[in-house]
C-alpha positions as semicolon CSV with decimal commas, in nm:
position;residue;x (nm);y (nm);z (nm)
1;M;-1,473;-2,602;4,738
2;L;-1,649;-2,924;4,834
3;E;-1,447;-2,951;5,153
4;K;-1,699;-2,740;5,344
5;Y;-1,970;-2,996;5,264
6;F;-1,767;-3,312;5,330
7;K;-1,544;-3,197;5,618
8;N;-1,742;-3,378;5,889
9;S;-1,762;-3,699;5,686
10;S;-1,393;-3,679;5,610
11;E;-1,304;-3,643;5,977
12;V;-1,523;-3,938;6,074
13;F;-1,352;-4,153;5,811
14;A;-0,996;-4,034;5,878
15;K;-0,973;-4,060;6,257
16;P;-1,003;-4,441;6,283
17;F;-0,758;-4,482;5,996
18;I;-0,514;-4,245;6,167
19;K;-0,539;-4,449;6,486
20;I;-0,456;-4,765;6,290
21;L;-0,156;-4,595;6,128
22;R;-0,034;-4,474;6,466
23;Y;-0,080;-4,817;6,625
24;F;0,135;-4,985;6,357
25;N;0,373;-4,685;6,349
26;L;0,331;-4,642;5,972
27;K;0,392;-4,324;5,779
28;P;0,140;-4,224;5,509
29;N;0,401;-4,263;5,235
30;T;0,458;-4,626;5,333
31;V;0,088;-4,704;5,307
32;S;0,070;-4,518;4,976
33;I;0,351;-4,732;4,831
34;F;0,175;-5,044;4,961
35;G;-0,146;-4,929;4,790
36;L;0,042;-4,877;4,465
37;A;0,188;-5,229;4,493
38;V;-0,163;-5,371;4,545
39;I;-0,287;-5,186;4,234
40;I;0,006;-5,319;4,029
41;A;-0,061;-5,673;4,154
42;G;-0,427;-5,634;4,062
43;S;-0,336;-5,510;3,717
44;Y;-0,107;-5,808;3,667
45;C;-0,383;-6,050;3,775
46;F;-0,621;-5,878;3,535
47;Y;-0,360;-5,915;3,259
48;L;-0,328;-6,288;3,335
49;E;-0,703;-6,334;3,274
50;N;-0,785;-6,362;3,646
51;R;-1,033;-6,078;3,616
52;N;-1,224;-6,110;3,944
53;L;-0,915;-6,111;4,165
54;G;-0,762;-5,832;3,958
55;I;-1,065;-5,609;3,996
56;V;-1,082;-5,672;4,372
57;L;-0,712;-5,593;4,418
58;I;-0,734;-5,277;4,210
59;F;-1,037;-5,166;4,412
60;L;-0,857;-5,231;4,744
61;G;-0,552;-5,041;4,625
62;I;-0,767;-4,745;4,526
63;L;-0,936;-4,752;4,867
64;L;-0,595;-4,734;5,034
65;Q;-0,503;-4,434;4,820
66;I;-0,829;-4,257;4,906
67;A;-0,778;-4,328;5,275
68;I;-0,430;-4,176;5,261
69;L;-0,557;-3,867;5,079
70;S;-0,825;-3,812;5,341
71;C;-0,566;-3,844;5,620
72;L;-0,310;-3,603;5,477
73;Q;-0,495;-3,299;5,603
74;Y;-0,481;-3,444;5,954
75;L;-0,109;-3,523;5,935
76;P;-0,012;-3,315;6,241
77;Y;-0,268;-3,512;6,444
78;L;-0,121;-3,838;6,317
79;F;0,204;-3,817;6,508
80;R;0,096;-3,602;6,800
81;Q;0,157;-3,758;7,138
82;I;-0,150;-3,820;7,352
C-alpha cells in the first residue's frame, strides 16, 4: 500500500546499490548472509560489554538487510546486460 508513495525514493536508493552489486558480481543472497553475519558479530560485541561497537555493527547489518529488500523488486534489472 505504501509502495505508491515511496516508489520513487526506493528507485533512487536501489539503483546505486544495484550497480555496486553488479560491479562486484554479488548475488542478493550473498549480501544478505553477510548482513546477518554483521548483525551476529554486533550482538556478540554487545554481549561482551562492548556496547558502542555492538550497536554500530547491528545498525550496519540492518542497513544491509534494508538495502537488499529494496533491491529485490529490481532483481531482473540487477543481472541484465547493458
